[in-house]
C-alpha positions in Angstrom: 0.0 0.0 0.0 2.8 2.3 0.9 4.6 1.5 -2.4 1.5 2.3 -4.4 1.2 5.7 -2.6 4.9 6.5 -3.3 4.4 5.5 -7.0 1.4 7.8 -7.3 3.5 10.7 -5.9 6.3 9.9 -8.4 3.8 9.9 -11.3 2.3 13.2 -10.1 5.8 14.8 -9.8 6.7 13.5 -13.3 3.4 14.8 -14.7 4.0 18.3 -13.3 7.5 18.4 -14.6 6.3 17.2 -18.0 3.6 19.9 -18.3 6.0 22.6 -17.1 8.4 21.4 -19.7 6.2 22.9 -22.4 7.4 26.3 -21.3 10.7 26.4 -23.2 13.0 28.0 -25.7 15.2 26.6 -28.5 18.5 28.4 -28.1 20.3 26.6 -30.9 17.6 26.5 -33.6 17.2 22.8 -33.2 15.1 20.3 -31.3 17.2 20.9 -28.2 15.1 22.7 -25.5 15.8 24.7 -22.4 12.6 24.5 -20.3 11.4 25.7 -16.9 10.2 22.1 -16.1 13.8 21.1 -15.1 13.8 23.7 -12.3 10.4 22.5 -11.1 11.6 18.9 -11.1 14.7 19.8 -9.1 12.5 21.6 -6.6 10.1 18.7 -6.2 13.0 16.2 -5.8 14.4 18.4 -3.0 11.0 18.9 -1.3 9.7 15.3 -1.4 12.6 13.6 0.4 11.2 10.1 0.5 10.9 9.8 -3.3 13.6 7.8 -5.1 15.6 10.2 -7.3 16.5 7.5 -9.8 13.0 6.2 -10.2 11.5 9.7 -10.4 13.9 10.9 -13.1 13.5 7.7 -15.1 9.7 7.9 -15.1 9.9 11.6 -15.8 12.1 11.1 -18.8 9.8 8.4 -20.2 6.8 10.6 -19.6 8.4 13.7 -21.2 9.5 11.7 -24.3 6.1 10.1 -24.8 4.2 13.4 -24.3 6.4 15.5 -26.6 6.4 12.7 -29.3 2.6 12.4 -29.2 2.2 16.2 -29.5 4.6 16.3 -32.5 2.7 13.4 -34.2 -0.6 15.1 -33.7 0.9 18.3 -35.1 2.9 16.9 -38.0 1.6 13.4 -38.6 3.3 10.1 -38.3 6.9 10.7 -39.3 9.7 8.2 -38.4 12.1 10.9 -37.3 9.7 12.2 -34.8 10.1 9.0 -32.7 13.8 9.7 -32.4 13.5 13.5 -32.1 13.0 13.7 -28.3 14.9 10.5 -27.4 18.1 12.4 -26.3 16.0 14.2 -23.7 15.9 10.9 -21.8 19.7 11.2 -21.5 19.4 14.6 -19.8 17.1 13.4 -17.0 18.9 10.1 -16.5 22.2 11.9 -16.1 20.6 14.5 -13.7 19.1 11.7 -11.6 22.4 9.8 -11.5 24.4 12.9 -10.3 21.8 13.9 -7.8 21.7 10.5 -6.3 25.5 10.1 -6.3 26.2 13.5 -4.5 23.1 13.0 -2.2 21.8 16.5 -3.3 19.2 16.6 -0.5 21.7 16.9 2.3 22.8 20.3 1.0 19.4 22.0 1.3 20.6 24.0 4.3 23.7 25.2 2.5 22.3 27.5 -0.3 25.6 28.5 -1.9 26.8 24.9 -2.3 23.3 23.8 -3.4 23.2 26.4 -6.2 26.7 25.2 -7.3 25.7 21.5 -7.4 22.4 22.2 -9.1 24.0 24.4 -11.7 26.9 22.1 -12.5 24.5 19.1 -12.7 22.2 21.0 -15.1 25.2 22.0 -17.3 26.6 18.4 -17.4 23.2 16.9 -18.1 22.7 19.4 -21.0 26.1 18.6 -22.4 25.3 14.9 -22.4 22.0 15.5 -24.2 23.8 17.7 -26.8 26.4 15.0 -27.4 23.7 12.4 -27.9 22.1 14.7 -30.4 25.4 15.1 -32.2 24.6 18.8 -32.8 27.9 20.3 -31.6 30.2 22.2 -34.0 33.7 23.3 -33.0 33.0 26.9 -33.6 29.9 26.8 -31.4 31.5 25.2 -28.3 32.2 28.5 -26.5 28.8 30.0 -27.2 27.0 26.7 -26.2 28.9 26.5 -22.9 28.1 30.2 -22.1 24.4 29.6 -22.7 24.4 26.4 -20.8 26.2 28.0 -17.8 23.7 30.9 -17.7 20.8 28.5 -18.1 22.1 25.9 -15.5 22.8 28.4 -12.8 19.7 30.4 -13.6 17.5 27.3 -13.1 19.5 26.5 -10.0 18.6 30.0 -8.6 15.0 29.5 -9.6 15.0 26.0 -7.8 16.4 27.5 -4.6 13.9 30.4 -4.8 11.0 27.9 -5.1 12.3 25.8 -2.3 12.9 28.7 0.1 9.5 30.2 -0.7 7.5 27.0 -0.1 9.5 26.2 3.0 8.8 29.7 4.4 5.1 29.4 3.6 5.1 25.9 5.2 6.9 27.2 8.3 4.4 30.1 8.6 1.4 27.8 8.3 2.8 25.5 11.0 3.5 28.5 13.3 0.0 29.7 12.9 -1.4 26.3 13.6 0.8 26.0 16.7 -0.4 29.4 17.9 -4.0 28.3 17.4 -3.4 25.1 19.4 -1.6 27.0 22.1 -4.5 29.4 22.5 -7.0 26.5 22.7 -4.7 24.7 25.2 -4.5 27.9 27.3 -8.3 28.2 27.5 -8.7 24.5 28.2 -6.1 24.8 31.0 -7.9 27.8 32.4 -11.2 25.9 32.4 -9.6 22.9 34.1 -8.1 25.2 36.8 -11.5 26.6 37.4 -12.9 23.1 37.8 -10.1 22.3 40.3 -10.9 25.4 42.3 -14.6 24.3 42.4 -13.6 20.8 43.5 -11.4 22.3 46.3 -14.4 24.4 47.4 -16.5 21.2 47.5 -13.8 19.5 49.5 -14.3 22.1 52.3 -18.1 21.5 52.2 -17.6 17.7 52.3 -15.3 18.2 55.3 -18.0 20.3 57.0 -20.8 17.8 56.3 -18.6 14.9 57.5 -17.9 16.8 60.8 -21.6 17.4 61.3 -22.4 13.7 60.6 -19.8 12.6 63.1 -21.1 15.1 65.6 -24.6 13.5 65.4 -23.0 10.1 65.9 -21.2 11.3 69.1 -24.4 12.8 70.4 -26.3 9.6 69.9 -23.4 7.6 71.4 -23.4 9.7 74.6 -27.2 9.6 74.8 -28.5 7.6 77.8 -31.7 6.0 76.6 -34.2 4.3 78.8 -37.3 2.4 77.9 -39.4 5.3 79.2 -37.9 8.0 77.0 -36.7 6.3 73.8 -36.3 2.9 72.2 -32.7 1.9 72.8 -32.7 -0.3 69.7 -33.8 2.7 67.6 -31.0 4.9 69.1 -28.3 2.2 68.3 -29.6 1.9 64.8 -29.5 5.7 64.2 -26.1 5.8 65.8 -24.7 3.1 63.4 -26.3 4.9 60.4 -24.6 8.2 61.4 -21.3 6.4 61.8 -21.6 4.7 58.4 -22.6 8.0 56.8 -19.5 9.7 58.3 -17.3 6.9 56.9 -18.9 7.2 53.4 -18.4 10.9 53.4 -14.8 10.4 54.4 -14.3 8.1 51.5 -15.9 10.6 49.1 -13.6 13.3 50.5 -10.5 11.1 49.9 -11.6 10.3 46.3 -12.3 14.0 45.6 -8.8 14.9 46.9 -7.2 12.2 44.7 -9.0 13.6 41.7 -7.9 17.2 42.5 -4.3 16.2 43.1 -4.3 14.1 39.8 -5.6 17.1 37.8 -3.2 19.5 39.4 -0.2 17.4 38.4 -1.3 17.6 34.8 -1.7 21.4 34.9 1.1 24.0 34.9 2.5 25.0 38.2 1.0 28.2 39.6 4.2 29.0 41.6 6.2 29.8 38.4 7.0 33.4 37.9 5.5 33.5 34.4 3.1 36.3 33.6 1.0 37.4 30.6 0.1 40.9 29.4 -3.6 41.8 29.4 -3.5 42.5 25.7 -2.3 38.9 25.0 -5.0 37.5 27.2 -7.7 39.5 25.4 -6.3 38.4 22.0 -6.5 34.7 23.0 -10.1 35.1 24.3 -11.0 37.1 21.2 -9.7 34.6 18.7 -11.4 31.6 20.3 -14.7 33.5 21.0 -15.0 34.6 17.4 -14.7 31.0 16.2 -17.3 29.9 18.8 -19.7 32.7 17.6 -19.3 31.5 14.0 -20.1 28.0 15.0 -23.3 29.2 16.6 -24.2 31.2 13.3 -24.7 34.4 15.3 -23.7 37.9 14.2 -22.1 39.3 17.4 -19.4 42.0 17.3 -16.7 41.7 20.0 -14.7 44.6 21.3 -12.0 44.8 23.9 -10.8 48.0 25.5 -7.7 48.2 27.6 -6.9 51.4 29.6 -3.7 50.0 31.2 -2.0 47.0 29.7 -0.8 45.4 33.0 1.0 42.0 33.4 -1.1 39.4 35.1 0.5 36.5 37.0 -2.6 34.3 37.6 -3.8 34.7 34.0 -5.6 31.3 34.0 -8.1 32.6 36.6 -8.6 35.9 34.7 -9.2 34.0 31.4 -11.8 31.9 33.2 -13.6 34.9 34.6 -13.7 36.9 31.3 -14.5 33.8 29.2 -17.4 32.7 31.4 -18.9 36.2 31.4 -18.6 36.5 27.6 -20.2 33.0 27.1 -23.0 34.2 29.4 -23.4 37.2 27.1 -23.4 35.1 24.0 -26.2 33.0 25.4 -28.2 36.1 26.2 -28.0 37.4 22.6 -30.5 35.7 20.3 -28.9 36.1 16.8 -27.4 39.6 16.5 -25.7 42.0 18.9 -22.5 43.2 20.5 -20.3 42.4 23.5 -17.8 44.9 24.9 -15.1 44.1 27.4 -13.5 47.0 29.2 -10.6 47.1 31.6 -9.9 50.0 33.9 -7.8 50.6 37.0 -9.5 52.5 39.8 -7.4 53.0 43.0 -6.4 49.6 44.3 -8.7 47.6 42.0 -8.6 46.4 38.4 -12.1 46.5 37.1 -13.4 44.4 34.2 -16.7 45.3 32.7 -18.5 42.9 30.3 -21.4 44.6 28.6 -23.9 43.1 26.1 -27.1 44.1 24.5 -28.8 40.7 25.0 -32.1 39.9 26.5 -31.0 41.1 30.0 -31.8 39.7 33.4 -35.3 40.0 35.0 -35.3 42.0 38.2 -36.6 39.1 40.2 -33.6 37.0 39.2 -30.8 39.4 40.0 -30.3 38.1 43.5 -30.3 34.4 42.4 -28.0 34.5 39.3 -24.9 33.6 41.3 -26.4 30.7 43.1 -25.2 27.2 42.1 -27.7 25.5 39.8 -29.7 28.7 38.9 -30.3 29.0 35.2 -33.0 30.2 32.8 -31.2 28.6 29.8 -32.1 25.3 28.1 -31.3 23.4 25.0 -34.2 23.9 22.6 -33.4 20.6 20.9 -33.1 18.4 24.0 -35.0 20.4 26.5 -32.1 20.0 29.0 -31.5 22.9 31.4 -28.0 24.5 31.7 -26.0 23.4 34.7 -25.8 27.0 35.8 -22.2 27.0 37.2 -20.7 29.7 35.0 -21.5 32.7 37.1 -21.0 30.7 40.3 -17.5 30.0 39.1 -16.9 33.6 38.4 -18.1 34.7 41.8 -16.1 32.0 43.6 -12.9 32.9 41.8 -13.3 36.7 42.1 -14.2 36.6 45.8 -12.5 33.5 47.3 -9.3 33.4 45.1 -8.7 37.1 44.6 -10.6 38.6 47.5 -12.5 40.8 45.0 -16.1 41.3 44.2 -18.6 41.0 41.3 -21.6 43.2 40.6 -24.3 43.1 38.0 -26.3 46.1 36.5 -29.4 45.8 34.5 -29.7 48.1 31.5 -32.5 49.2 29.2 -31.1 46.8 26.7 -28.7 44.2 28.0 -26.6 43.7 31.1 -23.2 44.8 32.5 -21.1 42.7 34.8 -18.4 44.4 36.9 -15.5 42.3 38.4 -13.3 44.0 40.9 -9.9 42.5 41.5 -7.3 44.0 44.0 -4.3 45.0 41.9 -1.9 43.5 44.4 -3.6 40.0 44.0 -3.7 39.9 40.2 
């Protein structure tokens, strides 16, 4: 299967070189040609490293001979000389392939000067071999022929290098852009994972509290002196055992929860590193990913970011989570068309982030409940499932418990504004 794929590539390369070989000149007023297809073939041999040079040049020579001969027959009719007319061209490509293979031309791709020299000399030698096979050389033409062949050979060598450098630069740029895209996606993913870890850590504290209360009930029942007149002792012992079992189960849940948190934290970047990110870079990452998300939803939402002071942020994962959740909340509030504006300002000791949208807004009766876990007015129209309602809860927990900040919401005539206050010394 692999050999078939390689053969297909060789045939495609040969076909391209054959077609490009139709762009040519006849410098000696004979059937000898100088064509651009040679430069294209040399470039393709350099670019596709796994293709056999010998096989490719042999197949190319056969294809070029057949193609040119067929064109001449169609143009001039069946003439015996036409079958021999382009046969010497085979000598050119076979010679070129032999030299390229012998000097291992591909290992000089990072040495442009030496590469140009080898490509040029190979071109000249291959042309000389073809001319000798054609037997078209006259003593008084040797100097003129050599001059033209040298100019042609090194000209095509320069063209080959130019094509190779241009395609390699484009390929490098494409890979770099793809890496940047992946990096931004990974950064957002990491930010979301850190937010989930923070939420799990908060739940661990609640689990610890519930376990303590359960064990406290067990102790009270254990110390209770029951008599037949006041309470059934069998009933008390039963409740006591249930309370103890409940405490043990909660303790196991707590240990499992802790193992999950520690496992996730090991996979995530260490927060104790001194790395930081500028706010403009954070907004650029959020903007690129949000625009793609909006396109997937088939919505027309303009997104604007305004920075009044481009500060460096150490805990940028948490800030990305806050802004991203608020923007996603705004996207959900916009039916099909609207705008979202994110503004950063510094006021005294606080950095303030405002996320403004012109969506459907929040009913007055729901303002006090929007930050409660599980509260949501959103549902999937296709499945009928309600949203989990943890986005704004995340934002409040991170803003208040992690940074010691605050979050406020303001209803507008059309839309909503969220204000997140983060102490500048904590960011």
